[in-house]
C-alpha positions in Angstrom: 0.0 0.0 0.0 3.0 2.3 -0.4 1.4 3.7 -3.5 -1.3 5.4 -1.3 1.4 7.1 0.7 3.2 8.2 -2.4 0.0 9.5 -3.8 -0.5 11.6 -0.7 3.0 12.9 -0.9 2.5 13.8 -4.6 -0.4 16.1 -3.7 1.7 18.2 -1.2 2.4 21.1 -3.5 -1.1 21.4 -4.7 -2.6 21.2 -1.3 -0.2 23.8 0.1 -0.9 26.2 -2.8 -4.6 25.9 -2.2 -4.6 26.1 1.6 -6.0 29.6 1.7 -8.7 28.8 -0.9 -9.7 25.7 1.1 -9.9 27.7 4.3 -11.9 30.6 2.8 -14.4 28.2 1.1 -14.9 26.4 4.5 -15.0 23.1 2.6 -12.9 21.0 0.3 -13.5 22.2 -3.3 -15.4 19.6 -5.4 -12.5 19.1 -7.8 -10.0 18.5 -5.0 -12.4 16.1 -3.3 -12.5 14.2 -6.6 -8.7 14.1 -6.7 -8.7 12.6 -3.2 -11.2 10.0 -4.4 -9.2 9.1 -7.5 -6.1 8.6 -5.3 -8.0 5.9 -3.4 -8.1 7.7 0.0 -11.9 7.5 0.5 -11.9 3.7 -0.2 -8.9 2.7 1.9 -11.1 0.9 4.5 -13.9 -0.2 2.2 -14.2 -4.0 1.7 -12.4 -5.4 -1.4 -15.6 -7.1 -2.6 -17.0 -3.6 -3.1 -14.0 -2.2 -4.9 -12.3 -1.0 -1.7 -8.6 -1.5 -0.7 -8.8 -2.9 2.8 -5.6 -1.0 3.6 -4.0 -1.6 7.0 -4.5 1.0 9.8 -0.8 1.8 9.5 -1.1 2.7 5.9 -4.1 4.9 6.7 -2.2 6.7 9.4 0.7 7.4 7.1 -1.7 8.8 4.4 -3.5 11.1 6.9 -0.2 12.3 8.4 1.3 12.9 4.9 -1.7 14.9 3.7 -1.8 17.0 6.9 1.8 18.2 6.5 0.4 20.2 3.6 -3.2 20.9 4.4 -4.9 19.6 7.5 -8.6 19.9 6.4 -8.0 17.8 3.3 -6.4 15.1 5.6 -9.3 15.3 8.0 -11.9 14.8 5.2 -9.8 11.9 3.8 -9.9 10.2 7.2 -13.6 10.7 7.6 -14.3 9.3 4.2 -12.0 6.3 4.8 -13.4 5.5 8.3 -17.0 5.9 7.3 -16.4 3.6 4.3 -15.4 0.8 6.7 -19.0 0.8 8.0 -20.1 -0.8 4.7 -18.7 -4.1 5.9 -21.6 -4.3 8.4 -24.3 -4.0 5.7 -25.9 -6.5 3.3 -23.8 -6.6 0.1 -26.5 -5.4 -2.2 -27.2 -2.3 -0.1 -23.5 -1.7 0.3 -23.1 -1.8 -3.5 -25.9 0.7 -3.9 -24.2 3.1 -1.5 -20.7 2.5 -2.9 -21.3 1.9 -6.7 -17.9 3.1 -7.9 -14.3 3.3 -6.4 -14.5 7.1 -6.4 -17.6 7.3 -4.2 -17.4 9.4 -1.0 -19.5 8.4 2.0 -19.4 10.4 5.2 -21.2 10.3 8.5 -21.5 10.8 12.2 -21.7 8.0 14.7 -23.2 10.0 17.6 -26.8 8.8 18.0 -28.5 12.2 18.0 -31.2 11.0 15.6 -34.4 8.9 16.1 -35.3 6.0 13.9 -38.8 4.4 14.3 -39.0 0.9 12.8 -42.0 0.5 10.4 -42.7 -2.2 7.7 -39.1 -3.1 6.8 -37.8 0.5 7.1 -37.0 3.2 9.6 -38.6 6.6 9.7 -35.7 8.9 10.7 -35.7 12.3 12.2 -32.6 14.0 13.5 -29.8 16.6 13.4 -26.1 15.9 13.5 -23.0 18.0 14.1 -19.6 17.6 12.6 -20.5 16.5 9.1 -17.0 16.7 7.7 -16.8 16.5 3.9 -20.5 15.9 3.6 -21.0 18.6 0.9 -19.1 16.4 -1.6 -20.5 13.0 -0.4 -23.0 10.9 -2.3 -24.3 9.3 0.9 -24.3 10.6 4.4 -24.9 8.5 7.6 -26.2 9.5 11.0 -26.3 7.7 14.3 -29.8 7.0 15.6 -31.5 5.6 18.7 -33.9 2.8 17.4 -37.5 2.4 18.5 -40.6 0.4 17.5 -44.2 1.4 18.4 -42.7 4.3 20.4 -40.6 2.1 22.6 -36.8 1.7 22.5 -35.4 -1.4 20.7 -33.0 -3.0 23.0 -30.0 -5.4 22.6 -29.5 -8.7 24.3 -28.3 -6.9 27.5 -31.5 -4.8 27.6 -29.7 -1.6 26.7 -31.3 0.7 24.0 -29.8 0.1 20.5 -28.3 2.7 18.3 -27.1 2.3 14.7 -25.8 4.5 11.9 -28.2 4.7 8.9 -27.2 5.9 5.5 -29.2 8.6 3.6 -28.8 9.8 0.0 -27.2 13.2 0.1 -30.1 14.6 -1.9 -32.4 13.8 1.0 -30.3 15.6 3.5 -30.5 19.3 4.5 -27.1 20.8 5.1 -27.0 23.8 7.5 -24.5 26.7 7.3 -23.1 26.3 10.8 -19.3 25.7 10.2 -17.9 29.1 11.3 -15.0 28.1 13.4 -11.4 28.8 14.4 -9.5 25.9 12.9 -9.9 23.0 10.4 -12.2 25.5 8.5 -11.9 23.7 5.2 -13.4 20.4 6.5 -16.9 21.7 6.0 -18.0 20.0 9.2 -21.5 21.5 9.1 -24.6 20.4 10.8 -27.1 18.4 8.7 -30.6 17.1 9.3 -33.5 14.9 7.9 -37.2 15.0 8.6 -39.5 12.0 8.4 -37.1 10.2 6.0 -38.0 6.6 5.2 -34.8 4.5 5.2 -34.7 0.8 4.3 -33.6 -1.5 7.1 -30.8 -2.6 4.7 -29.2 0.8 5.1 -28.8 0.5 8.8 -25.2 -0.4 9.7 -25.0 -3.5 11.9 -28.8 -4.1 11.9 -29.1 -7.0 9.5 -25.4 -7.8 9.4 -24.0 -8.0 12.9 -20.7 -9.8 12.0 -18.4 -8.2 9.4 -16.3 -10.3 7.0 -13.6 -12.4 8.8 -10.9 -10.1 7.5 -8.1 -8.5 9.6 -9.2 -4.9 9.0 -12.7 -5.6 10.4 -11.3 -7.2 13.6 -9.7 -3.8 14.4 -11.7 -1.8 17.0 -14.0 0.7 15.2 -13.4 3.5 17.6 -9.6 3.1 17.1 -10.2 3.9 13.4 -11.7 7.2 14.4 -9.0 8.0 17.0 -6.1 7.1 14.7 -7.4 9.5 12.0 -7.4 12.3 14.5 -3.9 11.3 15.6 -2.6 11.1 12.0 -3.8 14.6 11.2 -2.3 16.0 14.4 1.1 14.4 13.7 1.1 15.9 10.3 0.3 19.3 11.6 3.1 19.1 14.1 5.6 18.0 11.5 4.6 21.0 9.3 5.0 23.3 12.3 8.6 22.2 12.9 9.4 22.5 9.3 7.9 25.9 9.0 9.7 27.2 12.1 13.0 25.9 10.7 12.4 27.8 7.5 11.5 31.0 9.3 14.4 30.7 11.8 17.0 30.9 9.0 16.1 34.5 8.2 14.1 35.9 11.2 15.9 38.3 13.5 14.7 39.8 16.7 14.3 43.6 16.8 17.7 45.3 17.4 19.6 42.0 16.9 21.8 40.9 14.0 21.5 37.2 15.0 18.9 35.0 13.3 16.5 32.9 15.3 18.4 29.8 14.0 21.6 31.0 15.7 20.1 31.3 19.2 20.6 28.6 21.8 17.0 28.7 23.0 15.9 27.9 19.5 18.2 24.9 19.4 16.9 23.4 22.5 13.2 24.1 21.7 13.5 22.6 18.2 15.4 19.6 19.6 12.8 19.0 22.3 9.9 19.3 19.7 11.6 16.8 17.4 12.0 14.3 20.2 8.5 14.8 21.5 7.0 14.3 18.0 9.1 11.3 17.1 8.6 9.5 20.4 4.8 9.9 20.3 4.7 8.8 16.7 6.9 5.7 17.4 4.5 4.7 20.3 1.5 4.9 18.0 3.1 3.0 15.1 4.4 0.4 17.6 0.9 -0.3 19.0 -0.7 -0.3 15.5 1.8 -3.0 14.5 0.9 -5.0 17.6 -2.9 -4.7 16.9 -2.5 -5.5 13.2 -0.4 -8.6 14.0 -3.2 -9.8 16.3 -5.9 -9.1 13.7 -3.9 -10.9 10.9 -3.6 -14.0 13.2 -7.4 -14.2 13.2 -7.8 -13.3 16.8 -9.7 -10.6 18.6 -7.6 -7.5 19.6 -6.8 -8.0 23.3 -8.1 -5.5 25.9 -4.5 -4.7 26.7 -3.8 -3.8 23.1 -7.0 -1.8 22.7 -6.1 0.1 25.9 -2.6 0.9 24.6 -3.8 1.8 21.2 -6.2 4.4 22.6 -3.5 5.7 24.9 -1.1 6.0 22.0 -3.6 7.9 19.8 -4.5 10.4 22.6 -0.9 10.9 23.5 0.0 11.5 19.9 -2.6 14.3 19.7 -1.5 15.8 23.0 2.2 15.6 22.1 1.6 17.1 18.6 -0.3 20.0 20.3 2.6 20.7 22.6 5.0 20.8 19.6 2.7 23.2 17.6 2.4 25.5 20.7 6.1 25.6 21.1 6.9 26.4 17.5 4.2 29.1 17.4 5.6 30.7 20.5 9.2 30.4 19.3 8.3 32.3 16.1 7.3 35.3 18.1 5.1 38.1 16.5 5.6 36.8 13.0 3.3 33.8 13.8 0.2 35.9 14.5 -0.2 37.1 10.9 -2.5 35.3 8.5 0.5 35.0 6.1 2.2 32.7 8.6 1.3 29.0 8.4 2.1 28.7 12.1 -1.1 30.5 13.1 -3.1 28.0 10.9 -1.3 25.0 12.5 -2.1 26.4 15.9 -5.8 26.8 15.1 -6.1 23.5 13.3 -4.4 21.3 16.0 -6.5 22.8 18.7 -9.7 21.8 16.9 -8.4 18.3 16.6 -7.9 18.1 20.4 -11.6 18.6 20.9 -12.6 15.3 19.2 -14.2 13.0 21.8 -12.1 10.0 20.6 -8.9 11.7 22.0 -10.5 13.6 24.9 -9.6 13.4 28.6 -12.0 10.6 29.2 -9.7 8.3 27.2 -6.9 8.8 29.6 -9.1 8.2 32.6 -10.3 4.9 31.2 -6.7 3.8 30.4 -5.5 4.9 33.8 -8.3 2.8 35.5 -7.3 -0.2 33.5 -3.6 0.2 34.3 -4.4 0.5 38.0 -6.7 -2.6 37.9 -9.8 -0.5 38.7 -13.1 -1.4 37.1 -13.7 0.5 33.9 -16.1 0.6 31.0 -14.3 -0.5 27.8 -17.2 0.1 25.4 -15.4 3.0 23.8 -12.2 1.1 23.4 
């Protein structure tokens, strides 16, 4: 799958040149989204039987990281498209083919069950509104998480808990709302969207008729880890770009009243060295754990709770470490970093939006800490 990483690297100059355009549009331009689709990024985690690539999580991480070194919003949308595509493995094949008819299809979605789906005559009547619809303006199908009910009562699982599933809707049936006015990752187009009394076939409910995905390594990997590793990949790419941009700036920038460049100052030396070590060590931990998890999945076994724990720790740590790196590079640049012409201010805004994703929030560390200490903890989100 090195071709995917090379394809991501080949887009660096175009993405960098269009960064301002993307941010001002508050979405990925349609032609650029089509380029990402042709490169295969949206189908990385789609089943091979549907024309997908079933790329390894490590390949996905490298792609997201590589794209983000040039333009973080494009990387974010690639990760959303790829991870949403993996949900097709939990659907009847005919329905999945309807939703993903060509290799260049983009599907996006939100897992959070803020919608309501009432079962009726082989379908669900859906009402709901969802936030964070990244990339949805260019998607052909959009999914939304829903709490399920029948005759007005919650549908429950074997344990008696209310069931929730994602359901896929045609983009033409979705109302997109102009809500994405934000500080960072502006180009992701992560707008709110909603549907009213939309009748959706049961076959379009993820995990409803197909509870067990194909017995393939990719689909043994924890679903929430897919989401988390995408956030981490984008953050790692932003941090790498921040170090690179600071190094470029330091070669010529001089403090007022000084003939010395920023690159000649001892404080700069130690700060850049510390940033490099912070980024590389966090990245190494994440790739180490992805390799462990992938090896378990390829053996045909379930991912152990210890591995799932450490995977989530590594992803959250990667985002936090990346944020510290970006903060340090922004501060080191001084006043030059506050101008819109400086990429460092964009890196700062972008990475601090990534930190707000629930998959890498403080709750992750609390759960991991409980498990490390042998204290009872809910592992549902691992």
